[in-house]
matplotlib code that plots the C-alpha trace (Angstrom):
import matplotlib.pyplot as plt

x = [133.1, 131.5, 128.0, 129.1, 130.8, 127.9, 125.5, 127.8, 128.4, 130.9, 130.7, 133.6, 135.2, 133.7, 136.1, 135.4, 137.2, 136.7, 135.4, 132.6, 131.6, 131.3, 129.3, 127.0, 126.5, 125.8, 123.1, 121.2, 121.5, 120.7, 118.9, 116.9, 116.3, 112.7, 112.3, 108.9, 107.7, 104.5, 102.3, 105.3, 105.8, 102.5, 103.7, 107.0, 105.1, 103.0, 106.2, 107.2, 103.8, 102.9, 101.8, 105.3, 107.5, 110.8, 112.1, 112.9, 115.4, 117.1, 115.4, 113.1, 114.8, 113.7, 115.7, 114.8, 118.4, 120.8, 123.7, 122.2, 121.3, 123.1, 120.3, 118.0, 114.9, 113.8, 110.1, 108.3, 108.9, 111.7, 111.2, 114.0, 113.4, 113.8, 116.9, 119.5, 117.9, 118.1, 121.7, 122.5, 120.9, 122.8, 126.1, 125.4, 124.7, 127.3, 129.6, 129.1, 125.8, 123.2, 120.3, 117.2, 115.1, 111.5, 108.9, 108.8, 108.7, 112.0, 113.6, 112.8, 110.3, 107.3, 104.3, 105.7, 107.8, 108.2, 110.8, 109.8, 110.5, 113.9, 113.9, 115.5, 117.1, 120.3, 120.9, 121.5, 122.5, 124.3, 121.5, 122.3, 118.9, 115.9, 112.4, 110.0, 106.2, 103.7, 103.5, 105.5, 104.0, 105.6, 106.8, 108.8, 110.5, 111.4, 112.9, 114.9, 116.1, 117.2, 119.0, 120.8, 121.7, 123.2, 125.3, 126.5, 127.6, 130.0, 131.6, 135.2, 136.7, 138.6, 135.3, 133.6, 136.6, 137.1, 133.6]
y = [167.9, 170.0, 168.7, 165.1, 165.5, 167.5, 164.7, 161.9, 163.7, 162.4, 158.6, 158.0, 154.6, 151.6, 149.3, 146.0, 142.7, 139.8, 137.7, 140.3, 140.5, 136.8, 136.5, 139.3, 137.5, 134.2, 135.7, 136.8, 133.5, 130.7, 127.7, 125.7, 122.0, 120.9, 118.9, 119.1, 116.4, 117.5, 120.5, 122.9, 122.2, 123.9, 127.0, 126.8, 126.7, 129.6, 131.6, 131.0, 132.2, 135.7, 137.0, 136.6, 136.1, 134.6, 135.8, 139.1, 137.4, 135.6, 132.2, 131.9, 128.6, 125.7, 122.7, 119.1, 118.0, 118.3, 118.8, 122.2, 123.3, 125.0, 125.3, 122.6, 123.7, 120.7, 121.4, 118.9, 115.7, 113.4, 109.7, 107.3, 105.7, 109.0, 110.1, 108.3, 109.7, 113.2, 112.7, 111.4, 114.4, 116.8, 115.0, 115.5, 119.2, 121.8, 123.4, 125.7, 124.3, 125.4, 123.9, 125.6, 123.5, 124.7, 123.9, 122.2, 118.7, 119.2, 121.2, 118.9, 116.2, 118.4, 116.4, 113.2, 111.9, 108.3, 105.9, 106.5, 110.3, 111.9, 114.3, 117.1, 117.1, 118.3, 114.6, 114.1, 117.5, 120.6, 123.2, 126.8, 128.4, 127.1, 128.5, 127.8, 127.2, 124.6, 125.2, 128.4, 131.2, 132.4, 135.5, 133.4, 131.4, 134.7, 135.9, 132.6, 133.1, 136.7, 135.4, 132.9, 135.6, 137.7, 134.7, 134.1, 137.7, 137.3, 134.0, 133.7, 131.6, 129.4, 128.4, 127.1, 126.0, 123.1, 122.0]
z = [-62.5, -59.7, -60.6, -60.2, -56.9, -55.5, -56.4, -55.1, -51.8, -49.3, -49.5, -47.1, -46.5, -44.7, -43.0, -41.2, -40.6, -43.0, -40.1, -39.3, -43.0, -43.2, -40.0, -41.2, -44.5, -42.7, -40.5, -43.5, -45.4, -43.0, -44.6, -42.0, -42.4, -42.4, -39.2, -37.7, -35.4, -33.7, -33.1, -32.9, -36.6, -37.4, -35.6, -37.5, -40.8, -39.7, -39.0, -42.6, -43.9, -45.0, -41.5, -40.0, -43.1, -42.2, -45.6, -44.0, -41.8, -44.7, -44.1, -47.1, -48.2, -46.1, -47.3, -47.3, -47.6, -44.6, -47.0, -48.0, -44.5, -41.7, -39.2, -37.8, -35.9, -33.9, -33.5, -31.3, -29.3, -30.3, -29.7, -28.9, -32.3, -34.1, -32.2, -34.3, -37.5, -36.1, -35.1, -38.6, -40.2, -38.0, -38.8, -42.6, -42.3, -43.5, -41.0, -39.2, -38.1, -35.5, -33.6, -32.3, -29.9, -30.4, -27.7, -24.3, -25.8, -27.7, -24.9, -21.9, -22.9, -22.0, -20.6, -22.0, -19.1, -20.3, -21.7, -25.3, -25.5, -25.3, -22.3, -24.1, -27.6, -26.0, -25.1, -28.9, -30.4, -29.1, -28.8, -29.5, -28.7, -26.7, -27.6, -24.8, -25.0, -25.7, -28.6, -28.9, -30.9, -34.2, -32.4, -30.0, -32.8, -34.5, -31.2, -31.0, -34.6, -33.8, -30.7, -32.8, -35.4, -32.6, -31.5, -35.0, -35.4, -32.5, -33.6, -34.4, -37.2, -34.7, -33.2, -36.4, -38.5, -36.1, -36.8]

ax = plt.figure().add_subplot(projection="3d")
ax.plot(x, y, z, "-o")
ax.set_aspect("equal")
plt.show()
């Protein structure tokens, strides 16, 4: 008996709230929706590759179906013609759902200041995190994802149950 207890040591007790445990689990299991529109999409794909490896942040499953996703990374310029499609995809996503606006074109229209380009995806979707750059580097997207994860860790049930 003394040998077993000496090898186990003092494990102690870990306590937390159910809300904190769920939020911790959700940060490590976000499934982004594939939605690349322009050159930012190449940087988003690069972030998924072996040099940067989004798998270590719990994002190794990029989904092609909005019903299996809880994060959409809007990477690139959004045209007025694409805006209703983007909104429909967002509406079909599972709740709670999050949006990252990646790049200047998605965030504010970038250099495309004309009638055909949406001047910021926040006209269509509620954006949680903006990632600046033209195009932003993979490190910047990773910073945006970590910022979103910190936001998710502090959420309360009342905020996301309402949807």
